[in-house]
N, CA, C and O atoms as CSV, one atom per row, in Angstrom:
chain,resi,resn,atom,element,x,y,z
A,1,MET,N,N,-2.183,17.777,6.552
A,1,MET,CA,C,-2.506,17.166,5.369
A,1,MET,C,C,-3.751,16.179,5.747
A,1,MET,O,O,-3.975,15.747,6.878
A,2,THR,N,N,-4.496,15.916,4.601
A,2,THR,CA,C,-5.559,14.856,4.649
A,2,THR,C,C,-5.083,13.515,4.314
A,2,THR,O,O,-3.979,13.300,3.813
A,3,ASP,N,N,-6.034,12.527,4.633
A,3,ASP,CA,C,-5.943,11.413,3.822
A,3,ASP,C,C,-5.721,11.353,2.250
A,3,ASP,O,O,-4.908,10.677,1.620
A,4,THR,N,N,-6.621,12.203,1.822
A,4,THR,CA,C,-6.510,12.429,0.322
A,4,THR,C,C,-5.296,13.050,-0.126
A,4,THR,O,O,-4.907,12.755,-1.256
A,5,ASP,N,N,-4.521,13.992,0.678
A,5,ASP,CA,C,-3.270,14.501,0.326
A,5,ASP,C,C,-2.279,13.395,0.202
A,5,ASP,O,O,-1.506,13.269,-0.747
A,6,TYR,N,N,-2.370,12.512,1.351
A,6,TYR,CA,C,-1.293,11.434,1.494
A,6,TYR,C,C,-1.620,10.370,0.346
A,6,TYR,O,O,-0.726,9.779,-0.260
A,7,MET,N,N,-2.816,10.202,0.134
A,7,MET,CA,C,-3.094,8.963,-0.980
A,7,MET,C,C,-2.647,9.709,-2.240
A,7,MET,O,O,-2.422,8.893,-3.134
A,8,LYS,N,N,-2.477,10.753,-2.558
A,8,LYS,CA,C,-2.086,11.465,-3.897
A,8,LYS,C,C,-0.456,11.284,-3.855
A,8,LYS,O,O,0.185,11.193,-4.902
A,9,GLN,N,N,0.103,11.245,-2.695
A,9,GLN,CA,C,1.454,10.860,-2.678
A,9,GLN,C,C,1.668,9.488,-3.067
A,9,GLN,O,O,2.639,9.186,-3.762
A,10,ALA,N,N,0.709,8.513,-2.610
A,10,ALA,CA,C,0.944,7.033,-3.207
A,10,ALA,C,C,0.701,6.952,-4.477
A,10,ALA,O,O,1.316,6.120,-5.142
A,11,LEU,N,N,-0.089,7.659,-4.974
A,11,LEU,CA,C,-0.587,7.690,-6.412
A,11,LEU,C,C,0.751,8.257,-7.391
A,11,LEU,O,O,0.906,8.022,-8.589
A,12,ILE,N,N,1.436,8.874,-6.713
A,12,ILE,CA,C,2.612,9.295,-7.472
A,12,ILE,C,C,3.634,8.199,-7.634
A,12,ILE,O,O,4.340,8.040,-8.630
A,13,GLU,N,N,3.633,7.453,-6.529
A,13,GLU,CA,C,4.684,6.067,-6.505
A,13,GLU,C,C,3.798,5.092,-7.284
A,13,GLU,O,O,4.473,4.257,-7.887
A,14,ALA,N,N,2.586,4.973,-7.428
A,14,ALA,CA,C,1.850,4.102,-8.417
A,14,ALA,C,C,2.321,4.410,-9.865
A,14,ALA,O,O,2.609,3.553,-10.700
A,15,GLN,N,N,2.362,5.952,-10.069
A,15,GLN,CA,C,2.713,6.185,-11.543
A,15,GLN,C,C,4.113,5.770,-11.732
A,15,GLN,O,O,4.480,5.445,-12.861
A,16,LYS,N,N,4.866,5.750,-10.816
A,16,LYS,CA,C,6.334,5.419,-10.893
A,16,LYS,C,C,6.357,3.838,-11.442
A,16,LYS,O,O,6.935,3.386,-12.431
A,17,ALA,N,N,5.726,3.322,-10.692
A,17,ALA,CA,C,5.570,1.743,-10.892
A,17,ALA,C,C,5.097,1.263,-12.214
A,17,ALA,O,O,5.498,0.248,-12.784
A,18,TYR,N,N,4.048,2.243,-12.715
A,18,TYR,CA,C,3.498,1.949,-14.191
A,18,TYR,C,C,4.484,2.318,-14.980
A,18,TYR,O,O,4.720,1.495,-15.864
A,19,GLU,N,N,5.379,3.593,-14.979
A,19,GLU,CA,C,6.334,3.793,-15.807
A,19,GLU,C,C,7.710,2.736,-16.055
A,19,GLU,O,O,8.498,2.697,-17.000
A,20,GLN,N,N,7.648,2.002,-14.938
A,20,GLN,CA,C,8.774,0.975,-14.831
A,20,GLN,C,C,8.091,-0.440,-15.305
A,20,GLN,O,O,8.754,-1.470,-15.187
A,21,ASP,N,N,6.701,-0.485,-15.867
A,21,ASP,CA,C,6.245,-1.647,-16.339
A,21,ASP,C,C,5.802,-2.597,-15.025
A,21,ASP,O,O,5.581,-3.796,-15.201
A,22,GLU,N,N,5.699,-2.048,-13.840
A,22,GLU,CA,C,5.284,-2.848,-12.745
A,22,GLU,C,C,3.911,-2.599,-12.426
A,22,GLU,O,O,3.480,-1.521,-12.835
A,23,VAL,N,N,3.119,-3.334,-11.796
A,23,VAL,CA,C,1.729,-3.267,-11.644
A,23,VAL,C,C,1.641,-2.009,-10.580
A,23,VAL,O,O,2.218,-2.033,-9.493
A,24,PRO,N,N,0.787,-0.841,-11.075
A,24,PRO,CA,C,0.906,0.272,-10.522
A,24,PRO,C,C,0.306,0.615,-9.155
A,24,PRO,O,O,-0.593,1.453,-9.082
A,25,ILE,N,N,0.755,0.025,-8.129
A,25,ILE,CA,C,0.561,0.264,-6.955
A,25,ILE,C,C,1.494,1.053,-6.098
A,25,ILE,O,O,2.702,0.821,-6.146
A,26,GLY,N,N,1.075,1.833,-5.435
A,26,GLY,CA,C,2.247,2.814,-4.726
A,26,GLY,C,C,1.662,2.947,-3.080
A,26,GLY,O,O,0.522,2.663,-2.711
A,27,ALA,N,N,2.598,3.375,-2.366
A,27,ALA,CA,C,2.243,3.467,-0.802
A,27,ALA,C,C,3.358,4.259,-0.171
A,27,ALA,O,O,4.569,4.226,-0.391
A,28,VAL,N,N,2.554,5.071,0.778
A,28,VAL,CA,C,3.347,5.874,1.700
A,28,VAL,C,C,3.106,5.561,3.129
A,28,VAL,O,O,2.023,5.082,3.463
A,29,ILE,N,N,4.105,5.816,4.057
A,29,ILE,CA,C,3.790,5.604,5.384
A,29,ILE,C,C,4.058,6.857,6.265
A,29,ILE,O,O,5.210,7.287,6.332
A,30,VAL,N,N,3.151,7.402,6.874
A,30,VAL,CA,C,3.093,8.638,7.599
A,30,VAL,C,C,3.093,8.340,9.166
A,30,VAL,O,O,2.238,7.672,9.747
A,31,CYS,N,N,4.206,8.955,9.750
A,31,CYS,CA,C,4.378,8.777,11.309
A,31,CYS,C,C,4.236,10.330,11.890
A,31,CYS,O,O,5.092,11.149,11.555
A,32,LYS,N,N,3.278,10.677,12.657
A,32,LYS,CA,C,3.383,11.978,13.368
A,32,LYS,C,C,3.423,13.225,12.258
A,32,LYS,O,O,4.176,14.190,12.397
A,33,GLY,N,N,2.549,13.073,11.192
A,33,GLY,CA,C,2.518,14.049,10.134
A,33,GLY,C,C,3.732,14.153,9.421
A,33,GLY,O,O,4.172,15.244,9.058
A,34,ARG,N,N,4.333,13.010,9.187
A,34,ARG,CA,C,5.700,13.218,8.238
A,34,ARG,C,C,5.682,11.921,7.482
A,34,ARG,O,O,5.392,10.855,8.025
A,35,ILE,N,N,6.018,12.047,6.139
A,35,ILE,CA,C,6.186,10.808,5.512
A,35,ILE,C,C,7.585,10.111,5.565
A,35,ILE,O,O,8.642,10.512,5.078
A,36,ILE,N,N,7.340,8.982,6.268
A,36,ILE,CA,C,8.896,8.176,6.624
A,36,ILE,C,C,9.117,7.208,5.700
A,36,ILE,O,O,10.240,6.705,5.747
A,37,ALA,N,N,8.158,6.685,4.639
A,37,ALA,CA,C,8.522,5.767,3.667
A,37,ALA,C,C,7.581,5.939,2.364
A,37,ALA,O,O,6.406,6.297,2.440
A,38,ARG,N,N,8.210,5.656,1.237
A,38,ARG,CA,C,7.656,5.902,0.005
A,38,ARG,C,C,7.976,4.670,-0.734
A,38,ARG,O,O,9.166,4.365,-0.660
A,39,ALA,N,N,7.181,3.826,-1.475
A,39,ALA,CA,C,7.442,2.707,-2.199
A,39,ALA,C,C,6.415,2.542,-3.269
A,39,ALA,O,O,5.331,3.126,-3.259
A,40,HIS,N,N,6.858,1.630,-4.289
A,40,HIS,CA,C,6.000,1.097,-5.127
A,40,HIS,C,C,6.291,-0.389,-5.405
A,40,HIS,O,O,7.216,-0.957,-4.825
A,41,ASN,N,N,5.549,-0.977,-6.236
A,41,ASN,CA,C,5.944,-2.323,-6.678
A,41,ASN,C,C,7.196,-2.624,-7.319
A,41,ASN,O,O,7.568,-1.983,-8.302
A,42,LEU,N,N,7.937,-3.658,-6.766
A,42,LEU,CA,C,9.159,-3.648,-7.540
A,42,LEU,C,C,9.243,-5.220,-7.974
A,42,LEU,O,O,10.367,-5.634,-8.256
A,43,THR,N,N,8.217,-6.067,-8.046
A,43,THR,CA,C,8.322,-7.496,-8.137
A,43,THR,C,C,9.130,-7.816,-9.487
A,43,THR,O,O,9.977,-8.710,-9.481
A,44,GLU,N,N,8.861,-7.087,-10.622
A,44,GLU,CA,C,9.491,-7.315,-11.889
A,44,GLU,C,C,10.940,-7.111,-11.742
A,44,GLU,O,O,11.766,-8.002,-11.937
A,45,MET,N,N,11.245,-5.800,-11.361
A,45,MET,CA,C,12.723,-5.416,-11.137
A,45,MET,C,C,13.539,-6.294,-10.299
A,45,MET,O,O,14.705,-6.543,-10.605
A,46,LEU,N,N,12.953,-6.798,-9.204
A,46,LEU,CA,C,13.800,-7.472,-8.358
A,46,LEU,C,C,13.603,-9.086,-8.542
A,46,LEU,O,O,14.301,-9.912,-7.954
A,47,ASN,N,N,12.650,-9.376,-9.360
A,47,ASN,CA,C,12.326,-10.827,-9.665
A,47,ASN,C,C,11.987,-11.569,-8.459
A,47,ASN,O,O,12.373,-12.712,-8.213
A,48,ASP,N,N,10.993,-10.607,-7.477
A,48,ASP,CA,C,10.578,-11.218,-6.355
A,48,ASP,C,C,9.196,-10.874,-6.016
A,48,ASP,O,O,8.854,-9.720,-5.758
A,49,VAL,N,N,8.325,-11.973,-6.016
A,49,VAL,CA,C,7.005,-12.073,-5.879
A,49,VAL,C,C,6.606,-11.227,-4.400
A,49,VAL,O,O,5.454,-10.797,-4.347
A,50,THR,N,N,7.293,-11.036,-3.491
A,50,THR,CA,C,7.094,-10.521,-2.218
A,50,THR,C,C,7.307,-8.895,-2.288
A,50,THR,O,O,7.021,-8.162,-1.342
A,51,ALA,N,N,7.809,-8.461,-3.442
A,51,ALA,CA,C,8.323,-7.069,-3.511
A,51,ALA,C,C,7.256,-5.962,-3.798
A,51,ALA,O,O,7.434,-5.015,-4.564
A,52,HIS,N,N,6.087,-6.221,-3.054
A,52,HIS,CA,C,4.871,-5.518,-3.263
A,52,HIS,C,C,5.032,-4.135,-2.453
A,52,HIS,O,O,5.683,-4.065,-1.410
A,53,ALA,N,N,4.429,-3.140,-2.989
A,53,ALA,CA,C,4.574,-1.665,-2.471
A,53,ALA,C,C,4.445,-1.550,-0.974
A,53,ALA,O,O,5.122,-0.758,-0.319
A,54,GLU,N,N,3.569,-2.350,-0.466
A,54,GLU,CA,C,3.364,-2.317,1.053
A,54,GLU,C,C,4.601,-2.986,1.616
A,54,GLU,O,O,5.213,-2.431,2.530
A,55,MET,N,N,4.960,-4.019,1.178
A,55,MET,CA,C,5.997,-4.718,1.910
A,55,MET,C,C,7.527,-3.754,1.985
A,55,MET,O,O,8.254,-3.706,2.978
A,56,GLN,N,N,7.778,-3.014,0.638
A,56,GLN,CA,C,8.715,-2.111,0.702
A,56,GLN,C,C,8.566,-0.883,1.568
A,56,GLN,O,O,9.506,-0.327,2.137
A,57,ALA,N,N,7.319,-0.516,1.617
A,57,ALA,CA,C,7.205,0.552,2.582
A,57,ALA,C,C,7.159,0.200,4.091
A,57,ALA,O,O,7.552,1.024,4.917
A,58,ILE,N,N,6.730,-0.895,4.426
A,58,ILE,CA,C,6.930,-1.363,5.946
A,58,ILE,C,C,8.273,-1.588,6.319
A,58,ILE,O,O,8.647,-1.255,7.443
A,59,THR,N,N,9.150,-2.186,5.396
A,59,THR,CA,C,10.499,-2.362,5.633
A,59,THR,C,C,11.244,-0.989,5.658
A,59,THR,O,O,12.132,-0.963,6.510
A,60,ALA,N,N,11.108,0.087,4.978
A,60,ALA,CA,C,11.591,1.157,4.902
A,60,ALA,C,C,11.094,1.901,6.235
A,60,ALA,O,O,11.931,2.313,7.039
A,61,ALA,N,N,9.957,2.037,6.418
A,61,ALA,CA,C,9.371,2.797,7.688
A,61,ALA,C,C,10.022,1.950,9.041
A,61,ALA,O,O,10.294,2.614,10.041
A,62,ALA,N,N,10.198,0.867,9.042
A,62,ALA,CA,C,10.567,0.112,10.211
A,62,ALA,C,C,12.141,0.487,10.446
A,62,ALA,O,O,12.641,0.732,11.544
A,63,ASN,N,N,12.816,0.481,9.194
A,63,ASN,CA,C,14.213,1.002,9.467
A,63,ASN,C,C,14.308,2.496,9.568
A,63,ASN,O,O,15.367,2.918,10.032
A,64,ASN,N,N,13.453,3.320,9.241
A,64,ASN,CA,C,13.498,4.744,9.442
A,64,ASN,C,C,13.336,4.921,10.949
A,64,ASN,O,O,14.160,5.603,11.559
A,65,ILE,N,N,12.248,4.301,11.619
A,65,ILE,CA,C,12.000,4.651,13.209
A,65,ILE,C,C,12.904,3.646,13.983
A,65,ILE,O,O,12.913,3.776,15.207
A,66,GLY,N,N,13.533,2.832,13.526
A,66,GLY,CA,C,14.417,1.796,14.362
A,66,GLY,C,C,13.531,0.874,15.027
A,66,GLY,O,O,13.873,0.653,16.189
A,67,GLY,N,N,12.558,0.306,14.663
A,67,GLY,CA,C,11.721,-0.634,15.522
A,67,GLY,C,C,10.730,-1.160,14.386
A,67,GLY,O,O,10.428,-0.567,13.351
A,68,LYS,N,N,10.256,-2.527,14.863
A,68,LYS,CA,C,9.294,-3.298,13.939
A,68,LYS,C,C,7.969,-2.782,14.080
A,68,LYS,O,O,7.198,-2.926,13.132
A,69,TYR,N,N,7.567,-2.174,15.171
A,69,TYR,CA,C,6.208,-1.937,15.349
A,69,TYR,C,C,5.895,-0.359,14.860
A,69,TYR,O,O,6.540,0.649,15.151
A,70,LEU,N,N,4.789,-0.466,14.088
A,70,LEU,CA,C,4.398,1.052,13.340
A,70,LEU,C,C,3.108,1.368,13.945
A,70,LEU,O,O,2.255,1.716,13.129
A,71,ASN,N,N,2.728,1.333,15.235
A,71,ASN,CA,C,1.577,1.523,16.152
A,71,ASN,C,C,1.260,2.991,15.907
A,71,ASN,O,O,0.083,3.290,16.107
A,72,ASP,N,N,1.997,3.875,15.551
A,72,ASP,CA,C,1.802,5.268,15.529
A,72,ASP,C,C,1.806,5.896,13.909
A,72,ASP,O,O,1.888,7.073,13.559
A,73,CYS,N,N,1.699,4.776,13.151
A,73,CYS,CA,C,1.976,5.147,11.640
A,73,CYS,C,C,0.608,4.984,10.935
A,73,CYS,O,O,-0.329,4.429,11.509
A,74,THR,N,N,0.525,5.400,9.876
A,74,THR,CA,C,-0.613,5.356,8.859
A,74,THR,C,C,0.072,4.751,7.626
A,74,THR,O,O,1.195,5.172,7.347
A,75,LEU,N,N,-0.520,3.758,6.822
A,75,LEU,CA,C,-0.214,3.189,5.483
A,75,LEU,C,C,-1.181,3.565,4.565
A,75,LEU,O,O,-2.328,3.118,4.564
A,76,TYR,N,N,-0.696,4.461,3.703
A,76,TYR,CA,C,-1.601,4.739,2.429
A,76,TYR,C,C,-0.977,3.894,1.288
A,76,TYR,O,O,0.202,3.937,0.938
A,77,VAL,N,N,-1.970,3.109,0.756
A,77,VAL,CA,C,-1.797,2.402,-0.391
A,77,VAL,C,C,-2.966,2.271,-1.406
A,77,VAL,O,O,-4.077,1.971,-0.969
A,78,THR,N,N,-2.775,2.483,-2.768
A,78,THR,CA,C,-3.586,2.880,-3.806
A,78,THR,C,C,-4.546,1.644,-4.036
A,78,THR,O,O,-5.628,1.890,-4.569
A,79,VAL,N,N,-4.259,0.359,-3.693
A,79,VAL,CA,C,-5.311,-0.739,-3.918
A,79,VAL,C,C,-5.178,-1.663,-2.630
A,79,VAL,O,O,-4.143,-1.817,-1.982
A,80,GLU,N,N,-6.281,-2.186,-2.403
A,80,GLU,CA,C,-6.442,-2.959,-1.239
A,80,GLU,C,C,-5.352,-4.104,-1.001
A,80,GLU,O,O,-5.113,-4.870,-1.935
A,81,PRO,N,N,-4.776,-4.226,0.047
A,81,PRO,CA,C,-3.527,-4.938,0.258
A,81,PRO,C,C,-3.974,-6.538,-0.075
A,81,PRO,O,O,-5.174,-6.785,0.043
A,82,CYS,N,N,-3.267,-7.398,-0.395
A,82,CYS,CA,C,-3.318,-8.769,-0.701
A,82,CYS,C,C,-3.226,-9.521,0.768
A,82,CYS,O,O,-2.912,-8.972,1.824
A,83,PRO,N,N,-3.513,-10.662,0.613
A,83,PRO,CA,C,-3.590,-11.337,2.243
A,83,PRO,C,C,-1.915,-11.247,2.626
A,83,PRO,O,O,-1.724,-10.808,3.760
A,84,MET,N,N,-0.821,-11.553,1.945
A,84,MET,CA,C,0.382,-11.308,2.280
A,84,MET,C,C,0.839,-9.993,2.933
A,84,MET,O,O,1.304,-9.873,4.066
A,85,CYS,N,N,0.623,-9.014,2.011
A,85,CYS,CA,C,0.828,-7.610,2.747
A,85,CYS,C,C,-0.079,-7.267,4.086
A,85,CYS,O,O,0.346,-6.612,5.037
A,86,ALA,N,N,-1.477,-7.860,3.981
A,86,ALA,CA,C,-2.284,-7.693,5.082
A,86,ALA,C,C,-1.566,-8.287,6.449
A,86,ALA,O,O,-1.605,-7.673,7.516
A,87,GLY,N,N,-0.952,-9.468,6.290
A,87,GLY,CA,C,-0.425,-10.287,7.296
A,87,GLY,C,C,0.904,-9.354,7.845
A,87,GLY,O,O,1.099,-9.148,9.043
A,88,ALA,N,N,1.650,-8.907,6.917
A,88,ALA,CA,C,2.686,-8.127,7.270
A,88,ALA,C,C,2.228,-6.722,8.076
A,88,ALA,O,O,2.798,-6.340,9.098
A,89,ILE,N,N,1.159,-6.054,7.475
A,89,ILE,CA,C,0.465,-5.048,8.278
A,89,ILE,C,C,0.137,-5.411,9.521
A,89,ILE,O,O,0.340,-4.626,10.448
A,90,GLY,N,N,-0.452,-6.722,9.747
A,90,GLY,CA,C,-0.704,-6.998,11.260
A,90,GLY,C,C,0.230,-7.207,11.979
A,90,GLY,O,O,0.160,-6.768,13.128
A,91,TRP,N,N,1.303,-7.871,11.598
A,91,TRP,CA,C,2.497,-8.180,12.311
A,91,TRP,C,C,3.132,-6.825,12.821
A,91,TRP,O,O,3.628,-6.724,13.944
A,92,SER,N,N,3.076,-5.776,11.893
A,92,SER,CA,C,3.772,-4.521,12.387
A,92,SER,C,C,3.022,-3.891,13.227
A,92,SER,O,O,3.541,-3.072,13.984
A,93,GLN,N,N,1.671,-4.142,13.264
A,93,GLN,CA,C,0.788,-3.569,14.216
A,93,GLN,C,C,0.300,-2.050,13.958
A,93,GLN,O,O,-0.130,-1.298,14.833
A,94,LEU,N,N,0.445,-1.751,12.617
A,94,LEU,CA,C,0.080,-0.784,11.842
A,94,LEU,C,C,-1.122,0.058,12.806
A,94,LEU,O,O,-2.127,-0.578,13.124
A,95,GLY,N,N,-1.001,1.263,13.180
A,95,GLY,CA,C,-2.211,2.059,13.599
A,95,GLY,C,C,-3.285,2.363,12.716
A,95,GLY,O,O,-4.418,2.463,13.187
A,96,LYS,N,N,-3.079,2.528,11.471
A,96,LYS,CA,C,-4.153,3.053,10.550
A,96,LYS,C,C,-3.638,2.453,9.019
A,96,LYS,O,O,-2.458,2.491,8.669
A,97,LEU,N,N,-4.640,1.948,8.262
A,97,LEU,CA,C,-4.583,1.385,7.080
A,97,LEU,C,C,-5.410,2.363,6.187
A,97,LEU,O,O,-6.607,2.423,6.468
A,98,VAL,N,N,-5.054,2.986,5.358
A,98,VAL,CA,C,-5.915,3.793,4.034
A,98,VAL,C,C,-5.707,3.107,2.865
A,98,VAL,O,O,-4.566,2.747,2.578
A,99,TYR,N,N,-6.617,2.877,2.163
A,99,TYR,CA,C,-6.569,2.360,0.770
A,99,TYR,C,C,-7.565,2.837,-0.232
A,99,TYR,O,O,-8.718,3.169,0.048
A,100,GLY,N,N,-7.042,2.846,-1.400
A,100,GLY,CA,C,-7.943,3.344,-2.402
A,100,GLY,C,C,-8.937,2.325,-2.976
A,100,GLY,O,O,-9.967,1.973,-2.401
A,101,ALA,N,N,-8.491,1.866,-4.239
A,101,ALA,CA,C,-9.431,0.875,-4.798
A,101,ALA,C,C,-9.625,-0.312,-4.209
A,101,ALA,O,O,-8.609,-0.746,-3.666
A,102,GLU,N,N,-10.648,-1.038,-4.120
A,102,GLU,CA,C,-10.832,-2.468,-3.679
A,102,GLU,C,C,-10.267,-3.355,-4.845
A,102,GLU,O,O,-10.230,-3.066,-6.041
A,103,ASP,N,N,-9.826,-4.520,-4.214
A,103,ASP,CA,C,-9.358,-5.704,-5.078
A,103,ASP,C,C,-10.359,-6.837,-4.688
A,103,ASP,O,O,-10.108,-7.595,-3.750
A,104,GLU,N,N,-11.406,-6.926,-5.369
A,104,GLU,CA,C,-12.449,-8.039,-5.164
A,104,GLU,C,C,-11.673,-9.352,-5.422
A,104,GLU,O,O,-12.022,-10.210,-4.611
A,105,LYS,N,N,-10.723,-9.787,-6.299
A,105,LYS,CA,C,-10.200,-11.017,-6.738
A,105,LYS,C,C,-9.146,-11.479,-5.754
A,105,LYS,O,O,-9.120,-12.636,-5.334
A,106,ARG,N,N,-8.225,-10.489,-5.375
A,106,ARG,CA,C,-7.111,-10.789,-4.438
A,106,ARG,C,C,-6.882,-10.112,-3.182
A,106,ARG,O,O,-5.949,-10.379,-2.425
A,107,GLY,N,N,-7.651,-9.339,-3.009
A,107,GLY,CA,C,-7.581,-8.456,-1.526
A,107,GLY,C,C,-7.828,-9.133,-0.522
A,107,GLY,O,O,-8.572,-10.113,-0.511
A,108,TYR,N,N,-7.131,-8.604,0.574
A,108,TYR,CA,C,-7.169,-9.466,1.807
A,108,TYR,C,C,-8.646,-9.554,2.515
A,108,TYR,O,O,-8.799,-10.422,3.375
A,109,ARG,N,N,-9.591,-8.803,2.229
A,109,ARG,CA,C,-10.839,-8.917,2.858
A,109,ARG,C,C,-11.696,-10.308,2.368
A,109,ARG,O,O,-12.502,-10.888,3.096
A,110,ARG,N,N,-11.376,-10.686,1.087
A,110,ARG,CA,C,-11.869,-11.759,0.787
A,110,ARG,C,C,-11.294,-13.203,1.308
A,110,ARG,O,O,-11.955,-14.210,1.558
A,111,TYR,N,N,-9.981,-13.033,1.394
A,111,TYR,CA,C,-9.278,-14.314,1.873
A,111,TYR,C,C,-9.025,-14.487,3.489
A,111,TYR,O,O,-9.205,-15.519,4.135
A,112,ALA,N,N,-8.597,-13.314,3.942
A,112,ALA,CA,C,-8.136,-13.081,5.338
A,112,ALA,C,C,-8.794,-11.930,6.189
A,112,ALA,O,O,-8.019,-11.212,6.821
A,113,PRO,N,N,-9.996,-11.711,6.260
A,113,PRO,CA,C,-10.445,-10.380,6.625
A,113,PRO,C,C,-10.185,-10.144,8.163
A,113,PRO,O,O,-10.441,-9.063,8.693
A,114,ASP,N,N,-9.589,-11.367,8.941
A,114,ASP,CA,C,-9.263,-10.882,10.150
A,114,ASP,C,C,-7.723,-10.781,10.429
A,114,ASP,O,O,-7.287,-10.720,11.579
A,115,VAL,N,N,-6.986,-10.767,9.405
A,115,VAL,CA,C,-5.545,-10.630,9.617
A,115,VAL,C,C,-4.921,-9.590,10.239
A,115,VAL,O,O,-3.839,-9.685,10.818
A,116,LEU,N,N,-5.738,-8.355,10.108
A,116,LEU,CA,C,-4.941,-7.173,10.540
A,116,LEU,C,C,-4.938,-7.186,11.936
A,116,LEU,O,O,-5.685,-7.998,12.482
A,117,HIS,N,N,-4.140,-6.335,12.734
A,117,HIS,CA,C,-4.352,-6.229,14.230
A,117,HIS,C,C,-5.632,-5.684,14.590
A,117,HIS,O,O,-6.184,-4.881,13.838
A,118,PRO,N,N,-6.162,-6.055,15.691
A,118,PRO,CA,C,-7.447,-5.709,16.087
A,118,PRO,C,C,-7.486,-4.088,16.426
A,118,PRO,O,O,-8.537,-3.449,16.365
A,119,LYS,N,N,-6.467,-3.619,16.717
A,119,LYS,CA,C,-6.446,-2.121,16.793
A,119,LYS,C,C,-6.283,-1.146,15.600
A,119,LYS,O,O,-6.393,0.079,15.647
A,120,THR,N,N,-5.994,-1.929,14.502
A,120,THR,CA,C,-5.844,-0.965,13.004
A,120,THR,C,C,-6.974,-0.521,12.591
A,120,THR,O,O,-7.872,-1.321,12.330
A,121,GLU,N,N,-7.140,0.724,12.461
A,121,GLU,CA,C,-8.110,1.505,11.848
A,121,GLU,C,C,-8.032,1.312,10.336
A,121,GLU,O,O,-7.001,1.560,9.710
A,122,VAL,N,N,-9.197,0.845,9.744
A,122,VAL,CA,C,-9.170,0.838,8.260
A,122,VAL,C,C,-10.094,1.874,7.664
A,122,VAL,O,O,-11.196,2.131,8.149
A,123,VAL,N,N,-9.538,2.520,6.475
A,123,VAL,CA,C,-10.283,3.454,5.723
A,123,VAL,C,C,-10.207,2.973,4.325
A,123,VAL,O,O,-9.101,2.685,3.866
A,124,SER,N,N,-11.327,2.854,3.569
A,124,SER,CA,C,-11.200,2.476,2.239
A,124,SER,C,C,-11.739,3.546,1.352
A,124,SER,O,O,-12.361,4.494,1.832
A,125,GLY,N,N,-11.509,3.421,0.006
A,125,GLY,CA,C,-12.055,4.159,-1.010
A,125,GLY,C,C,-11.621,5.671,-1.232
A,125,GLY,O,O,-12.325,6.448,-1.877
A,126,VAL,N,N,-10.466,6.018,-0.678
A,126,VAL,CA,C,-9.824,7.324,-0.732
A,126,VAL,C,C,-9.136,7.445,-2.199
A,126,VAL,O,O,-8.230,6.647,-2.440
A,127,CYS,N,N,-9.454,8.264,-3.066
A,127,CYS,CA,C,-8.843,8.205,-4.439
A,127,CYS,C,C,-9.152,7.093,-5.157
A,127,CYS,O,O,-8.463,6.859,-6.150
A,128,ALA,N,N,-10.147,6.269,-4.834
A,128,ALA,CA,C,-10.346,4.865,-5.604
A,128,ALA,C,C,-10.541,5.169,-7.026
A,128,ALA,O,O,-10.101,4.386,-7.867
A,129,ASP,N,N,-11.134,6.188,-7.354
A,129,ASP,CA,C,-11.356,6.244,-8.925
A,129,ASP,C,C,-9.951,6.313,-9.694
A,129,ASP,O,O,-9.673,5.677,-10.711
A,130,GLU,N,N,-9.160,7.165,-9.044
A,130,GLU,CA,C,-7.758,7.300,-9.748
A,130,GLU,C,C,-7.037,5.947,-9.789
A,130,GLU,O,O,-6.591,5.426,-10.811
A,131,ALA,N,N,-6.980,5.447,-8.553
A,131,ALA,CA,C,-6.206,4.335,-8.637
A,131,ALA,C,C,-6.818,3.296,-9.632
A,131,ALA,O,O,-6.063,2.756,-10.440
A,132,THR,N,N,-8.151,2.989,-9.613
A,132,THR,CA,C,-8.607,2.031,-10.551
A,132,THR,C,C,-8.338,2.506,-11.752
A,132,THR,O,O,-7.779,1.717,-12.515
A,133,ALA,N,N,-8.552,3.476,-12.111
A,133,ALA,CA,C,-8.228,4.105,-13.651
A,133,ALA,C,C,-6.703,3.600,-13.862
A,133,ALA,O,O,-6.526,2.998,-14.920
A,134,LEU,N,N,-5.757,3.727,-13.156
A,134,LEU,CA,C,-4.440,3.539,-13.396
A,134,LEU,C,C,-4.231,2.058,-13.427
A,134,LEU,O,O,-3.424,1.655,-14.264
A,135,MET,N,N,-4.723,1.321,-12.784
A,135,MET,CA,C,-4.951,-0.179,-12.952
A,135,MET,C,C,-5.611,-0.602,-14.186
A,135,MET,O,O,-5.120,-1.478,-14.899
A,136,LYS,N,N,-6.617,-0.059,-14.440
A,136,LYS,CA,C,-7.262,-0.573,-15.855
A,136,LYS,C,C,-6.554,-0.134,-16.975
A,136,LYS,O,O,-6.512,-0.885,-17.949
A,137,GLU,N,N,-5.962,0.997,-17.014
A,137,GLU,CA,C,-5.074,1.489,-18.050
A,137,GLU,C,C,-3.809,0.493,-18.308
A,137,GLU,O,O,-3.444,0.123,-19.423
A,138,PHE,N,N,-3.251,0.154,-17.155
A,138,PHE,CA,C,-2.005,-0.714,-17.166
A,138,PHE,C,C,-2.341,-2.124,-17.740
A,138,PHE,O,O,-1.648,-2.584,-18.647
A,139,PHE,N,N,-3.289,-2.747,-17.276
A,139,PHE,CA,C,-3.858,-4.105,-17.758
A,139,PHE,C,C,-4.386,-4.011,-19.110
A,139,PHE,O,O,-4.299,-5.008,-19.828
A,140,LYS,N,N,-4.941,-2.911,-19.567
A,140,LYS,CA,C,-5.571,-3.018,-20.812
A,140,LYS,C,C,-4.289,-3.029,-21.832
A,140,LYS,O,O,-4.260,-3.777,-22.809
A,141,ASN,N,N,-3.278,-2.160,-21.518
A,141,ASN,CA,C,-1.998,-2.118,-22.402
A,141,ASN,C,C,-1.366,-3.522,-22.307
A,141,ASN,O,O,-0.425,-3.781,-23.057
A,142,LYS,N,N,-1.764,-4.335,-21.541
A,142,LYS,CA,C,-0.911,-5.647,-21.360
A,142,LYS,C,C,-1.761,-6.738,-22.326
A,142,LYS,O,O,-1.219,-7.781,-22.694
A,143,ARG,N,N,-2.824,-6.476,-22.615
A,143,ARG,CA,C,-3.717,-7.472,-23.343
A,143,ARG,C,C,-3.528,-7.128,-24.692
A,143,ARG,O,O,-4.118,-7.750,-25.576
């Protein structure tokens, strides 16, 4: 499967968040060609500001592999991670980060561009149009 194929799985998670009236961000973590974690934002349901899709996926992946380091894994997330999530991605020593839409207001690159582990490969813009459209639709309905 390609980065686009896996990002489409993350978009399915984002749609689940949208349907639960959560900010529509979804994530999947892949290790050795297999999805080992799926997650979406749960901040409203859990009443927890840290319950971002990436944080949920990192915890699930670490539990799945039985270790805290995700060197051999790739995280696919529909929107650029915030600094909190990027910090967790850095601490987990994730091998690769692939994200869709950029977050110019709250993304990690604006506030903490060096927070990721130095060996983490970053790919941006995968399915960005779809992720952006979902976010815009969500916030349009909120106004």
